[in-house]
N, C-alpha and C positions, 0 to 999 in steps of 0.2 A: 468452241465445242459445246455441244448440248447433251445432257442426259435425258433420255426419254424413258419414263417408267409407265408401263401399261399394266393395269390390274384387270384381269380378264377371267372369264369362266375357264375352269380347268379343262373342259372338253374342247375348248378352242385353242389351247396352248400350242399344240403341235402344228395346227394350221397356220397360226401366226408366225411361229418359228420358221416354217417352210416358206411362207410368204416373204419373210425378211431375207432368208437365204437366197430365194429366187431374185429378189431385188438387189442383191449384192452385199447384204449385211449379215455375214455369217457369225459374228461375235455377239452373243446374247447371254445374259445371265438370267436363269429361271429360279424363282424362289417360291415355294408354297407358302401362302398367307391366309389368314382368315380376317373377316371384317364384315361390316355392314354399310349400306348406303342410306339414302334418304328414307327408304321404306322401313328402316330400323329392323331388318331382318325378315324372317319368313314365318308365318303362322300356319301350322298344319293341325287342324282340330284345336285342341286346347294347348298344344305344345308350341312355344315360340323359340325359333332358332335365331338367336341374335348374332351369332358368328358363323358366317358361311364361308366355305372353302373357296379360295380363288388362287390364281397364279399371278405373280408379278414378274414381268419381263423387263430387263434393264438393258438399254442400248446407248452407247456413247458414239455420237456422230459429229462430223463437221457441221457448222451452222447451215451451210448451203444445201445439206442433204435432209434437212428437217421434214420438208413436205413429202419427199419420197418414202421416208420411214413412216410417218404418220399415215400416209395412204396405205402402205402395206399392212400396217396394224389394223386400221379401220376396216379395210376390205375383208380381212380374215377373221376378225374377232366379233363382228356384228352377227346377231342371230338372223335367221331367215327372214325375208320380208323387210319390214321397217325396223327390225330390232326389237329387243325387249328390255324391260327394267332388269338391271343386274348384269347387263353385257359388260360394264366395267367403266374405267376412267383412264385417261392418259394425262400424265404430268410431264411438263417440259421445263427443265431448269438449266442454267449455265453451269459449265464445268470450268474452273479456273486453271487447274493443272492436272496432268496425267503423268505418272511414273511407272515404268516397267520395273517390277520388284527384282527380278533376277539380275538385271544389269544396273539398276539404280538410275537409269537414264530418263530424263524428262522428255516426254514425247511432244512433238509439235503437231499442230492440226494437219499439215500435209501428210504426215506419217499415217494418220488414221484414214485419210482419203485414199492413199495408195493401197491400204489393206482391203478396201472395198473392191478394187479393180482386180486384185490378184489374189 
């Protein structure tokens, strides 16, 4: 299993969430975050904004679904044309175990794959 974290522009969050839903991935966690990238923030006149608002979307998927999810995020998070600085980043990492809190049951990867289809 993989955890995919996408840090994107707030204005693109609904588009990405809809793209994930349309691709068969309805389970998404959305978290408002602030931060800065390589540009070290944004300068407007004499004011420097070093913490810019973003949204972080978190999705856990089977390894085999990685490319589908990445495509859904990339297609919907990128700014018009060739994109812009500040469109965001995607981080992919391994998930060792997943438990459902209400039942205490450890989930196996096929359970996650089944939830995509239904």
